[in-house]
DSSP file (Angstrom, degrees, kcal/mol; ACC not computed):
  #  RESIDUE AA STRUCTURE BP1 BP2  ACC     N-H-->O    O-->H-N    N-H-->O    O-->H-N    TCO  KAPPA ALPHA  PHI   PSI    X-CA   Y-CA   Z-CA
    1    1 A S              0   0    0      0, 0.0     3,-0.1     0, 0.0    95,-0.1   0.000 360.0 360.0 360.0 130.8  107.5   72.7  116.8
    2    2 A K    >   -     0   0    0      1,-0.1     3,-1.7    93,-0.1    96,-0.2  -0.514 360.0 -79.3 -91.4 160.7  109.3   75.8  115.5
    3    3 A P  T 3  S+     0   0    0      0, 0.0    27,-0.3     0, 0.0    -1,-0.1  -0.305 117.5  23.1 -56.5 137.1  107.7   78.4  113.2
    4    4 A G  T 3  S+     0   0    0     25,-0.2     2,-3.1     1,-0.2    25,-0.1   0.576  70.6 147.5  84.7   8.5  107.6   77.3  109.6
    5    5 A D    <   +     0   0    0     -3,-1.7     3,-0.3    91,-0.3    -1,-0.2  -0.402  18.7 148.9 -72.6  69.9  107.6   73.5  110.4
    6    6 A A     >  +     0   0    0     -2,-3.1     4,-1.6     1,-0.2     3,-0.4  -0.200   9.2 134.5-102.1  41.1  105.5   73.1  107.3
    7    7 A K  H  >  +     0   0    0      1,-0.2     4,-2.0     2,-0.2    -1,-0.2   0.850  67.8  59.5 -61.6 -34.8  106.7   69.7  106.3
    8    8 A T  H  > S+     0   0    0     -3,-0.3     4,-1.1     1,-0.2    -1,-0.2   0.895 104.4  50.2 -63.8 -38.3  103.2   68.4  105.7
    9    9 A A  H  > S+     0   0    0     -3,-0.4     4,-3.3     1,-0.2     3,-0.4   0.908 109.8  51.1 -63.6 -40.0  102.5   71.0  103.1
   10   10 A F  H  X S+     0   0    0     -4,-1.6     4,-1.9     1,-0.2    -1,-0.2   0.827 101.5  60.6 -69.5 -29.9  105.8   70.1  101.3
   11   11 A E  H  < S+     0   0    0     -4,-2.0    -1,-0.2     1,-0.2     4,-0.2   0.871 117.1  33.1 -61.4 -32.8  104.8   66.5  101.3
   12   12 A R  H  < S+     0   0    0     -4,-1.1    -2,-0.2    -3,-0.4     3,-0.2   0.876 130.4  28.6 -90.1 -41.2  101.8   67.5   99.2
   13   13 A I  H  < S+     0   0    0     -4,-3.3    -3,-0.2     1,-0.2    -2,-0.2   0.491 127.3  18.4-106.3  -2.2  103.1   70.5   97.1
   14   14 A G    ><  +     0   0    0     -4,-1.9     3,-1.9    -5,-0.3    -1,-0.2  -0.080  42.9 153.5-168.3  63.7  106.8   70.0   96.7
   15   15 A K  T 3  S+     0   0    0      1,-0.3    -4,-0.1    -4,-0.2    -1,-0.1   0.698  84.2  67.6 -64.2 -13.9  108.7   66.8   97.1
   16   16 A Q  T 3  S+     0   0    0     -6,-0.1    -1,-0.3    -3,-0.1     2,-0.2   0.553  75.3 108.4 -82.1  -6.6  111.1   68.3   94.6
   17   17 A L    <   -     0   0    0     -3,-1.9     2,-0.1    -7,-0.2    -3,-0.1  -0.494  61.8-144.2 -72.1 137.7  112.2   71.0   97.1
   18   18 A D     >  -     0   0    0     -2,-0.2     4,-2.4     1,-0.1     5,-0.2  -0.365  31.6 -91.1 -93.8 179.4  115.7   70.5   98.4
   19   19 A D  H  > S+     0   0    0      1,-0.2     4,-2.5     2,-0.2     5,-0.2   0.868 126.8  51.3 -60.8 -37.7  116.9   71.2  101.9
   20   20 A R  H  > S+     0   0    0      2,-0.2     4,-2.7     1,-0.2    -1,-0.2   0.907 108.5  51.8 -67.8 -39.6  118.0   74.7  101.1
   21   21 A D  H  > S+     0   0    0      1,-0.2     4,-2.8     2,-0.2    -2,-0.2   0.944 111.6  47.5 -56.5 -47.5  114.5   75.4   99.6
   22   22 A R  H  X S+     0   0    0     -4,-2.4     4,-2.9     1,-0.2    -2,-0.2   0.904 111.5  49.8 -63.0 -42.1  112.9   74.2  102.8
   23   23 A M  H  X S+     0   0    0     -4,-2.5     4,-2.2     2,-0.2    -1,-0.2   0.924 112.4  47.4 -62.2 -44.3  115.3   76.2  105.0
   24   24 A M  H  X S+     0   0    0     -4,-2.7     4,-2.1     1,-0.2    -2,-0.2   0.902 113.2  48.7 -65.4 -40.3  114.5   79.4  103.0
   25   25 A H  H  X S+     0   0    0     -4,-2.8     4,-2.8    -5,-0.2    -2,-0.2   0.927 109.8  51.9 -63.6 -44.1  110.8   78.7  103.1
   26   26 A D  H  X S+     0   0    0     -4,-2.9     4,-2.3     1,-0.2    -2,-0.2   0.891 109.6  49.4 -61.5 -39.3  110.9   78.1  106.9
   27   27 A Q  H  X S+     0   0    0     -4,-2.2     4,-2.2     2,-0.2    -1,-0.2   0.912 111.7  49.0 -64.7 -41.5  112.7   81.4  107.4
   28   28 A A  H  X S+     0   0    0     -4,-2.1     4,-2.8     1,-0.2    -2,-0.2   0.901 110.1  51.7 -63.9 -40.5  110.1   83.2  105.3
   29   29 A A  H  X S+     0   0    0     -4,-2.8     4,-2.5     2,-0.2   -25,-0.2   0.915 109.1  49.9 -63.4 -42.7  107.3   81.5  107.3
   30   30 A Q  H  X S+     0   0    0     -4,-2.3     4,-1.3   -27,-0.3    -1,-0.2   0.927 113.1  46.7 -60.6 -44.3  108.9   82.7  110.6
   31   31 A Q  H  X S+     0   0    0     -4,-2.2     4,-1.3     1,-0.2    -2,-0.2   0.909 112.1  50.4 -64.0 -42.0  109.1   86.2  109.2
   32   32 A A  H  < S+     0   0    0     -4,-2.8    24,-0.3     1,-0.2     3,-0.2   0.894 107.7  52.4 -65.4 -40.4  105.6   86.2  107.9
   33   33 A L  H  < S+     0   0    0     -4,-2.5    -1,-0.2     1,-0.2    -2,-0.2   0.808 115.6  41.7 -66.4 -27.7  104.1   84.9  111.2
   34   34 A A  H  < S+     0   0    0     -4,-1.3    -1,-0.2    -3,-0.2    -2,-0.2   0.643 103.0  85.5 -90.7 -16.8  105.9   87.8  113.0
   35   35 A A  S  < S-     0   0    0     -4,-1.3     3,-0.1    -3,-0.2     6,-0.0  -0.303  95.0 -78.0 -82.6 166.0  105.1   90.5  110.4
   36   36 A P    >   -     0   0    0      0, 0.0     3,-2.2     0, 0.0    20,-0.3  -0.315  62.8 -86.9 -58.8 146.0  101.9   92.6  110.1
   37   37 A V  T 3  S+     0   0    0      1,-0.3    20,-0.2    18,-0.1     3,-0.1  -0.310 116.8  25.1 -54.6 133.0   98.9   90.7  108.6
   38   38 A G  T 3  S+     0   0    0     18,-2.3     2,-0.7     1,-0.3    -1,-0.3   0.281  84.3 129.4  94.5 -10.3   99.0   91.0  104.8
   39   39 A Q    <   -     0   0    0     -3,-2.2    17,-0.5    -7,-0.2     2,-0.4  -0.707  52.4-142.3 -83.0 115.8  102.8   91.6  104.5
   40   40 A K        -     0   0    0     -2,-0.7     2,-0.5    15,-0.2    15,-0.2  -0.626  11.1-160.2 -83.0 129.3  104.1   89.1  101.9
   41   41 A I  E     -A   54   0A   0     13,-2.9    13,-2.4    -2,-0.4     2,-0.3  -0.937  12.1-162.4-108.8 127.8  107.5   87.5  102.6
   42   42 A T  E     -A   53   0A   0     -2,-0.5     2,-0.3    11,-0.2    11,-0.2  -0.781   9.2-169.7-111.3 153.6  109.2   86.0   99.5
   43   43 A W  E     -A   52   0A   0      9,-2.7     9,-2.3    -2,-0.3     2,-0.3  -0.973   2.4-175.2-136.4 154.9  112.0   83.5   99.2
   44   44 A N  E     -A   51   0A   0     -2,-0.3     7,-0.2     7,-0.2     3,-0.1  -0.956  13.4-160.0-152.9 127.4  114.0   82.5   96.1
   45   45 A N  E >>> -A   50   0A   0      5,-3.0     4,-2.6    -2,-0.3     5,-0.6  -0.890   3.9-170.4-110.7 101.2  116.7   79.9   95.7
   46   46 A P  T 345S+     0   0    0      0, 0.0    -1,-0.1     0, 0.0     5,-0.0   0.757  83.6  62.5 -63.4 -22.8  118.7   80.7   92.5
   47   47 A E  T 345S+     0   0    0      1,-0.2    -2,-0.0    -3,-0.1     0, 0.0   0.907 119.1  22.8 -69.0 -40.5  120.5   77.3   92.8
   48   48 A S  T <45S-     0   0    0     -3,-0.6    -1,-0.2     2,-0.2     3,-0.1   0.672  98.8-127.4 -97.7 -20.0  117.3   75.3   92.3
   49   49 A G  T  <5 +     0   0    0     -4,-2.6    30,-0.2     1,-0.3     2,-0.2   0.486  66.5 132.2  82.1   2.8  115.2   77.9   90.6
   50   50 A H  E   < +A   45   0A   0     -5,-0.6    -5,-3.0    27,-0.1    -1,-0.3  -0.577  27.3 164.5 -89.1 152.0  112.4   77.4   93.1
   51   51 A S  E     +AB  44  76A   0     25,-1.6    25,-3.3    -7,-0.2     2,-0.3  -0.921   6.4 168.9-153.1 176.3  110.7   80.3   95.0
   52   52 A G  E     -AB  43  75A   0     -9,-2.3    -9,-2.7    -2,-0.3     2,-0.3  -0.989  21.3-126.6-177.4 175.8  107.7   81.1   97.0
   53   53 A T  E     -AB  42  74A   0     21,-2.1    21,-2.5    -2,-0.3     2,-0.4  -0.966   8.2-162.9-137.4 154.2  105.8   83.4   99.3
   54   54 A V  E     +AB  41  73A   0    -13,-2.4   -13,-2.9    -2,-0.3     2,-0.3  -0.993  16.1 170.2-135.6 132.7  104.2   83.3  102.7
   55   55 A V  E     - B   0  72A   0     17,-2.3    17,-2.8    -2,-0.4     2,-0.3  -0.994  30.7-129.8-143.4 135.2  101.7   85.8  103.9
   56   56 A T  E     - B   0  71A   0    -17,-0.5   -18,-2.3    -2,-0.3    15,-0.3  -0.678  21.3-175.4 -80.9 139.5   99.4   85.9  107.0
   57   57 A T  E     +     0   0A   0     13,-2.5     2,-0.3     1,-0.4    14,-0.2   0.642  61.2   1.1-110.4 -21.0   95.8   86.6  106.0
   58   58 A R  E     - B   0  70A   0     12,-1.1    12,-2.8     2,-0.0    -1,-0.4  -0.979  56.7-156.9-163.7 151.6   94.1   86.9  109.3
   59   59 A D  E     + B   0  69A   0     -2,-0.3     2,-0.3    10,-0.2    10,-0.2  -0.923  29.1 120.1-132.9 164.8   94.7   86.8  113.1
   60   60 A G  E     - B   0  68A   0      8,-2.2     8,-3.5    -2,-0.3     2,-0.3  -0.956  53.6 -71.3 173.2-161.9   92.6   86.0  116.1
   61   61 A T  E     - B   0  67A   0     -2,-0.3     6,-0.2     6,-0.2     2,-0.1  -0.915  32.7-133.5-123.9 151.3   92.4   83.7  119.1
   62   62 A D    >   -     0   0    0      4,-2.0     3,-1.8    -2,-0.3     6,-0.0  -0.229  46.5 -81.1 -88.8-173.8   91.4   80.0  119.3
   63   63 A Q  T 3  S+     0   0    0      1,-0.3    -1,-0.0     2,-0.1    -2,-0.0   0.803 131.4  51.1 -61.8 -29.5   89.0   78.5  121.9
   64   64 A S  T 3  S-     0   0    0      2,-0.1    -1,-0.3     1,-0.0    -3,-0.0   0.501 121.1-106.3 -87.1  -2.3   91.7   78.4  124.6
   65   65 A G    <   +     0   0    0     -3,-1.8    -2,-0.1     1,-0.3     2,-0.1   0.499  68.5 149.0  92.6   3.9   92.7   82.0  124.0
   66   66 A A        -     0   0    0      1,-0.1    -4,-2.0    -5,-0.0     2,-0.4  -0.458  53.6-111.4 -71.6 144.4   95.9   81.4  122.2
   67   67 A Y  E     +B   61   0A   0     23,-0.2    23,-3.2    -6,-0.2     2,-0.3  -0.648  45.4 179.9 -77.7 125.3   96.9   83.9  119.5
   68   68 A C  E     -BC  60  89A   0     -8,-3.5    -8,-2.2    -2,-0.4     2,-0.4  -0.883  17.7-159.3-128.9 157.4   96.7   82.4  116.1
   69   69 A R  E     -BC  59  88A   0     19,-2.9    19,-2.6    -2,-0.3     2,-0.3  -0.999  12.4-141.6-137.9 134.8   97.3   83.5  112.5
   70   70 A E  E     -BC  58  87A   0    -12,-2.8   -13,-2.5    -2,-0.4   -12,-1.1  -0.716  28.8-173.8 -88.0 146.2   96.0   82.1  109.2
   71   71 A Y  E     -BC  56  86A   0     15,-2.9    15,-2.2    -2,-0.3     2,-0.4  -0.945  21.5-147.4-140.6 160.5   98.5   82.1  106.4
   72   72 A Q  E     -BC  55  85A   0    -17,-2.8   -17,-2.3    -2,-0.3     2,-0.4  -0.994  16.6-168.4-126.3 134.3   98.8   81.4  102.7
   73   73 A Q  E     -BC  54  84A   0     11,-3.1    11,-2.4    -2,-0.4     2,-0.4  -0.972   4.7-165.1-125.9 143.3  101.9   80.0  101.1
   74   74 A T  E     -BC  53  83A   0    -21,-2.5   -21,-2.1    -2,-0.4     2,-0.4  -0.985   3.0-169.1-124.3 134.5  102.8   79.7   97.5
   75   75 A V  E     -BC  52  82A   0      7,-2.7     7,-2.5    -2,-0.4     2,-0.6  -0.991   8.1-155.2-124.9 132.3  105.6   77.5   96.1
   76   76 A V  E     +BC  51  81A   0    -25,-3.3   -25,-1.6    -2,-0.4     2,-0.4  -0.932  19.7 169.4-110.7 115.6  106.8   77.7   92.5
   77   77 A V  E >  S- C   0  80A   0      3,-2.4     3,-1.8    -2,-0.6   -27,-0.1  -0.992  71.5 -10.0-127.3 122.9  108.5   74.6   91.3
   78   78 A G  T 3  S-     0   0    0     -2,-0.4    -1,-0.1     1,-0.3     3,-0.1   0.842 128.8 -56.4  59.6  34.0  109.4   74.1   87.6
   79   79 A G  T 3  S+     0   0    0    -30,-0.2     2,-0.5     1,-0.2    -1,-0.3   0.424 113.8 117.9  79.5  -2.6  107.3   77.2   86.7
   80   80 A Q  E <   -C   77   0A   0     -3,-1.8    -3,-2.4     2,-0.0     2,-0.5  -0.872  54.3-147.9-104.0 128.7  104.2   75.7   88.3
   81   81 A S  E     -C   76   0A   0     -2,-0.5     2,-0.4    -5,-0.2    -5,-0.2  -0.793  16.8-178.4 -97.5 131.1  102.7   77.6   91.3
   82   82 A Q  E     -C   75   0A   0     -7,-2.5    -7,-2.7    -2,-0.5     2,-0.3  -0.984   9.8-152.0-130.1 141.7  101.0   75.7   94.0
   83   83 A Q  E     -C   74   0A   0     -2,-0.4     2,-0.3    -9,-0.2    -9,-0.2  -0.821  11.7-178.4-115.5 151.6   99.3   77.1   97.1
   84   84 A A  E     -C   73   0A   0    -11,-2.4   -11,-3.1    -2,-0.3     2,-0.3  -0.973  10.9-153.9-139.9 154.3   98.6   75.8  100.6
   85   85 A Y  E     +C   72   0A   0     -2,-0.3    17,-3.3   -13,-0.2     2,-0.3  -0.912  21.7 154.0-126.3 153.0   96.7   77.4  103.5
   86   86 A G  E     -CD  71 101A   0    -15,-2.2   -15,-2.9    -2,-0.3     2,-0.4  -0.975  34.3-120.6-164.2 177.9   97.1   76.9  107.2
   87   87 A T  E     -CD  70 100A   0     13,-2.4    12,-2.8    -2,-0.3    13,-1.5  -0.999  20.9-170.6-131.6 134.7   96.8   78.2  110.7
   88   88 A A  E     -CD  69  98A   0    -19,-2.6   -19,-2.9    -2,-0.4     2,-0.4  -0.977   6.8-156.7-124.8 140.7   99.6   78.6  113.3
   89   89 A C  E     -CD  68  97A   0      8,-2.7     8,-2.6    -2,-0.4     2,-0.3  -0.933  22.9-113.8-119.7 142.2   99.1   79.4  117.0
   90   90 A R  E     - D   0  96A   0    -23,-3.2     6,-0.2    -2,-0.4   -23,-0.2  -0.537  30.9-141.7 -75.4 134.3  101.7   80.9  119.3
   91   91 A Q    >   -     0   0    0      4,-3.7     3,-2.7    -2,-0.3    -1,-0.1  -0.497  28.6-100.7 -91.0 162.9  102.8   78.7  122.0
   92   92 A P  T 3  S+     0   0    0      0, 0.0    -1,-0.1     0, 0.0    -2,-0.1   0.798 123.7  56.1 -54.4 -29.2  103.6   79.7  125.6
   93   93 A D  T 3  S-     0   0    0      2,-0.1     3,-0.1     1,-0.0    -3,-0.0   0.449 122.5-105.6 -84.3   1.9  107.3   79.8  124.8
   94   94 A G  S <  S+     0   0    0     -3,-2.7     2,-0.1     1,-0.3    -1,-0.0   0.303  81.9 122.9  95.3 -10.0  106.8   82.2  121.9
   95   95 A S        -     0   0    0     -5,-0.1    -4,-3.7     1,-0.1     2,-0.4  -0.329  61.0-117.5 -78.7 168.3  107.2   79.6  119.1
   96   96 A W  E     -D   90   0A   0     -6,-0.2     2,-0.5    -3,-0.1   -91,-0.3  -0.890  21.0-161.7-109.5 138.6  104.5   79.0  116.5
   97   97 A K  E     -D   89   0A   0     -8,-2.6    -8,-2.7    -2,-0.4     2,-0.5  -0.980  20.2-129.4-120.9 127.2  102.8   75.6  116.0
   98   98 A I  E     +D   88   0A   0     -2,-0.5   -10,-0.3   -10,-0.3     3,-0.1  -0.629  28.7 176.0 -74.3 121.7  101.0   74.8  112.8
   99   99 A V  E     +     0   0A   0    -12,-2.8     2,-0.3    -2,-0.5   -11,-0.2   0.650  63.9  11.0-104.6 -19.3   97.5   73.5  113.9
  100  100 A S  E     +D   87   0A   0    -13,-1.5   -13,-2.4     0, 0.0    -1,-0.3  -0.984  60.3 175.4-156.0 152.4   95.9   73.0  110.5
  101  101 A Q  E      D   86   0A   0     -2,-0.3   -15,-0.3   -15,-0.3    -3,-0.0  -0.974 360.0 360.0-157.8 140.0   97.0   73.0  106.9
  102  102 A Q              0   0    0    -17,-3.3   -16,-0.2    -2,-0.3    -1,-0.1   0.339 360.0 360.0-142.9 360.0   95.4   72.3  103.6
């Protein structure tokens, strides 16, 4: 699983997002997971009018000692803002895997 594979969140908060929205969100998620905690990464698709932010809110380790980060994402579709939260943990190959999302 690559960083930003947040398809489950999109199933809940944005079936109206198109492929470009998803790509832009995934890039923002990758940047946010690599950025300092609290640094908000924004994306905006002028073609669809959709936008969003991803920010890591906390980091730490899980029971197995893997480095993990909690994040918050906001997606704005049709002027309505919706939020989702999750946790991603770094895998041995350096990629991020989403381990929980709500």
